[in-house]
C-alpha positions in Angstrom: -8.0 10.0 1.4 -5.7 8.3 4.0 -5.2 4.6 4.0 -2.6 2.4 5.7 -1.9 -1.3 5.5 -1.7 -3.0 8.9 1.4 -5.1 8.3 0.9 -7.2 11.4 -2.4 -8.7 10.1 -2.0 -11.1 7.1 -4.6 -13.7 8.1 -8.0 -13.7 9.7 -10.6 -16.2 10.8 -13.2 -16.5 8.0 -16.1 -16.0 10.4 -14.6 -12.8 11.8 -15.0 -10.9 8.5 -18.3 -9.2 7.8 -19.6 -8.4 4.4 -21.0 -5.0 5.1 -23.2 -3.3 2.6 -22.1 -4.5 -0.9 -23.0 -2.8 -4.2 -23.9 -6.2 -5.7 -24.4 -9.7 -4.4 -22.0 -12.5 -5.2 -23.0 -14.8 -8.0 -23.2 -18.6 -7.7 -21.2 -19.0 -10.9 -18.5 -16.7 -9.7 -18.1 -18.6 -6.4 -18.2 -21.9 -8.2 -15.4 -20.8 -10.6 -13.2 -19.8 -7.7 -13.8 -23.0 -5.8 -12.9 -25.0 -8.9 -9.7 -23.0 -9.3 -8.8 -23.6 -5.6 -9.4 -27.3 -5.9 -7.2 -27.4 -9.1 -4.3 -25.3 -7.9 -4.5 -26.1 -4.2 -4.4 -22.4 -3.2 -6.4 -19.1 -3.5 -4.3 -17.0 -5.8 -5.0 -13.6 -4.2 -5.7 -12.4 -0.7 -8.9 -10.5 0.0 -8.9 -6.9 1.2 -10.5 -6.0 4.5 -10.6 -2.9 6.7 -10.4 -2.7 10.5 -13.0 -0.3 11.9 -11.5 2.1 14.4 -14.5 2.4 16.6 -15.4 -1.3 17.1 -12.3 -3.1 15.9 -14.4 -5.2 13.6 -13.1 -6.5 10.3 -15.2 -5.7 7.2 -14.7 -6.9 3.6 -13.5 -4.3 1.0 -12.7 -6.4 -2.0 -13.0 -10.2 -2.6 -16.6 -11.1 -1.9 -16.6 -14.2 -4.2 -13.3 -15.4 -2.7 -14.6 -15.0 0.9 -17.8 -16.8 0.0 -15.8 -19.6 -1.6 -13.6 -20.0 1.5 -16.7 -20.2 3.7 -18.4 -22.8 1.5 -15.1 -24.8 1.5 -15.1 -24.8 5.3 -11.9 -22.8 5.6 -11.1 -21.6 9.1 -8.8 -18.7 8.1 -8.0 -16.7 4.9 -5.1 -14.5 3.8 -5.9 -10.8 3.9 -4.6 -7.4 3.3 -5.9 -5.4 6.2 -6.4 -1.6 5.9 -7.1 1.3 8.2 -8.9 3.6 5.8 -11.8 5.9 5.2 -15.3 4.9 3.9 -14.4 6.6 0.5 -11.2 4.6 0.1 -13.1 1.4 0.8 -15.8 2.2 -1.6 -13.4 3.2 -4.4 -11.4 -0.1 -3.9 -14.6 -2.1 -4.1 -15.6 -0.4 -7.3 -12.2 -0.8 -9.0 -11.9 -4.4 -7.9 -15.2 -5.2 -9.6 -14.8 -3.0 -12.6 -11.3 -4.3 -13.4 -11.6 -8.0 -12.4 -15.1 -9.2 -13.2 -17.3 -9.8 -16.3 -19.9 -7.4 -15.1 -23.4 -7.0 -16.6 -24.3 -3.6 -18.0 -26.5 -3.2 -14.9 -23.7 -3.8 -12.4 -21.2 -1.8 -14.5 -23.6 1.2 -14.3 -24.0 0.8 -10.6 -20.3 0.6 -9.9 -19.4 3.5 -12.2 -22.0 5.7 -10.7 -20.6 5.0 -7.2 -17.1 5.5 -8.4 -18.0 8.9 -9.8 -19.7 9.9 -6.5 -16.6 9.1 -4.5 -14.2 10.4 -7.1 -15.8 13.8 -7.2 -16.1 13.9 -3.5 -12.3 13.4 -3.3 -11.6 15.7 -6.2 -14.3 18.4 -6.3 -12.2 20.3 -8.9 -13.0 17.5 -11.4 -16.7 18.2 -11.3 -18.3 19.7 -14.4 -18.1 23.4 -13.9 -15.3 23.2 -11.4 -12.8 26.1 -11.2 -10.0 25.0 -13.4 -8.2 28.3 -12.9 -7.9 27.8 -9.2 -4.6 27.3 -7.6 -5.7 24.0 -6.2 -6.6 22.7 -9.6 -3.4 24.0 -11.3 -1.1 22.6 -8.6 -2.8 19.3 -7.9 0.1 16.8 -8.0 -2.3 14.0 -9.0 -3.0 15.6 -12.3 -6.8 15.1 -11.9 -8.8 15.0 -15.1 -12.6 14.8 -15.4 -14.1 11.6 -14.0 -15.0 10.4 -17.4 -11.5 10.9 -18.8 -9.8 9.3 -15.8 -12.1 6.3 -15.8 -12.1 5.8 -19.6 -8.3 5.7 -19.5 -8.2 3.4 -16.5 -10.6 0.8 -18.0 -10.0 1.2 -21.7 -13.4 2.5 -22.8 -14.6 5.7 -24.4 -15.6 8.7 -22.4 -19.0 8.7 -24.0 -19.5 5.1 -22.9 -18.5 6.0 -19.3 -21.0 9.0 -19.3 -23.9 6.9 -20.5 -23.2 4.1 -18.0 -22.9 6.7 -15.2 -26.1 8.4 -16.2 -27.9 5.1 -16.1 -26.4 4.1 -12.8 -27.1 7.4 -11.0 -30.8 7.2 -11.5 -31.1 3.6 -10.1 -32.0 3.1 -6.5 -30.6 0.1 -4.7 -34.0 -1.6 -4.7 -34.3 -1.0 -8.4 -31.0 -2.7 -9.1 -32.0 -5.7 -6.9 -35.2 -6.1 -8.8 -33.6 -5.9 -12.2 -31.0 -8.5 -11.2 -33.8 -10.9 -10.7 -34.9 -10.7 -14.3 -34.4 -13.8 -16.5 -33.7 -11.5 -19.4 -30.4 -9.7 -19.2 -30.8 -5.9 -18.7 -29.0 -4.1 -21.6 -27.4 -0.7 -21.7 -30.2 0.4 -24.0 -32.7 -0.5 -21.2 -30.7 1.5 -18.7 -30.4 4.5 -21.0 -34.1 4.4 -21.5 -34.7 4.2 -17.7 -32.5 7.2 -17.2 -34.9 9.3 -19.3 -37.8 8.6 -16.9 -38.4 11.4 -14.4 -41.6 10.2 -12.9 -41.2 7.8 -10.0 -44.4 5.8 -10.7 -43.5 5.2 -14.4 -39.9 4.2 -13.5 -41.1 1.8 -10.8 -43.6 0.2 -13.3 -41.0 -0.1 -16.0 -38.6 -1.8 -13.5 -41.4 -4.2 -12.5 -42.1 -5.1 -16.1 -38.5 -5.7 -16.9 -37.8 -7.7 -13.7 -40.9 -9.9 -14.3 -39.9 -10.5 -17.9 -43.2 -9.2 -19.3 -41.5 -7.0 -21.9 -38.6 -7.3 -24.3 -37.1 -3.9 -23.5 -37.5 -0.7 -21.5 -39.0 1.0 -24.5 -41.7 -1.7 -24.7 -42.3 -1.3 -20.9 -42.7 2.5 -21.4 -45.3 1.8 -24.1 -47.1 -0.6 -21.8 -47.2 2.0 -19.0 -48.4 4.7 -21.4 -51.2 2.5 -22.6 -52.2 1.5 -19.0 -52.4 5.2 -18.1 -54.1 6.4 -21.3 -51.2 8.6 -22.2 -51.0 7.5 -25.7 -48.5 4.9 -27.1 -44.9 5.8 -27.8 -44.2 5.6 -31.6 -42.4 2.5 -32.8 -38.8 2.8 -33.7 -38.0 3.6 -37.3 -35.4 1.6 -39.3 -32.7 4.0 -38.5 -33.4 3.8 -34.7 -33.5 0.0 -34.9 -30.2 -0.2 -36.8 -28.6 2.2 -34.3 -29.9 0.2 -31.4 -28.4 -3.0 -32.8 -25.0 -1.3 -33.5 -24.9 0.2 -30.0 -25.8 -3.1 -28.4 -23.1 -5.0 -30.4 -20.5 -2.4 -29.4 -21.5 -2.5 -25.7 -21.2 -6.3 -25.6 -17.9 -6.5 -27.5 -14.7 -7.1 -25.5 -11.8 -4.7 -25.9 -9.9 -7.1 -28.2 -12.9 -7.2 -30.6 -13.2 -3.4 -30.6 -9.5 -3.1 -31.4 -9.9 -5.5 -34.4 -12.9 -3.4 -35.5 -10.8 -0.2 -35.6 -8.0 -2.0 -37.4 -10.4 -3.0 -40.1 -12.7 0.1 -40.2 -10.8 2.8 -38.4 -10.0 4.8 -41.6 -13.7 4.8 -42.5 -14.7 6.0 -39.0 -12.2 8.8 -39.1 -13.3 9.9 -42.6 -16.9 9.9 -41.4 -16.0 12.0 -38.3 -14.1 14.5 -40.5 -17.2 14.7 -42.8 -19.5 15.3 -39.8 -17.1 18.1 -38.5 -17.3 19.6 -42.0 -21.1 19.6 -41.9 -21.0 21.4 -38.5 
């Protein structure tokens, strides 16, 4: 994955930079926050990252969609840039990491970005795929010390490997049009919704569930699946029992909690969690 910074280009005309195909649209709230910061500080704190396409010489945004939009809305003629000559994979990976590390993403957008990051990561490091030949010379001598995608991403962003795998599984099954429709929902799409969507193998059912969620006609993906089953005379999915309801609430609270809150939780309950894990291993 070769990438080189073009040192001679540090500023470009705002109108000369194309957005390209982005994994998520910019949010009005995000742009407003950046505009407020610029008006308060008098400067934009960070340059945006762009790439210069070899074939056409055009400049396309890699990272900084909200900053570029803010500059356009403020009427700026030029903007500070870091300009790259790079591959499509490098640009995609940078876009993913910029969003995953620097934004308060919804579970939906986190799943989309993690799925794309996994796709690029495993393309660049095929030895990291599940079932890859870990005895091969390439794997053993890799100077980048490549781990599995889940391990690498979990360490990079400070989350558990299981959390990464669940988010990736949800993101991989979403088509671009599905993500666009779900973003239009007045009700936030939760990780539990995405996990339930990932279980659906039939296109018609998944499309109907996405429609119901996007239109706000149901409270959850499980409710949407029950509605679909009823509409198609397939029987109704059984309601969740108390254990499933409690597990769902715990899972949702954990997914929504910031890293600082999770750290406090383990400081308070870490010994209990470890004891429970030891007990489970003993049962096995």
